[in-house]
N, C-alpha and C positions, 0 to 999 in steps of 0.2 A: 538619415535621422537617427539620433541616439535615443534608445528606449531603456529606461531603468529596468534591470533584470527582475526586480521584485514585482513589477507590474504584470508579469506574465501569469497566465492562468495555469494552475497546477492540475494534474490529473487527480481524481478522487483518492487514489492510493497515496500519492505524494502529499496531498493536503492532510490526509489522516496521519501520515507519518510526521509531518511538520507539527501538527497539534500534539501528538504523542511526545515528541522531543521537547517541545516547549513546556509541557505539563510535568515531565519527569526528569528533565536534565538537572534542574536546580538541586533536587534531593539527591540524585546520584553523585553529582559533583561535590556536594557538601559531605556526603558519607565518604567518598573516595579521597578527597583532598582537604577535608575539613581541618585536619591537624596541622596543615602547612602554615596557617596564620601565626603559629607560635614561633616560627623561625624568624630570626632577625637578620637583616641584610648588613 
């Protein structure tokens, strides 16, 4: 049987880290790479 990897239960620490990344990644990426949208291909 094939099981989708996201259906696995995470440990409490892994779940907390997942939520931390989801909450903070957008701001970090925007600050770090926000100026890149000015580049033209």
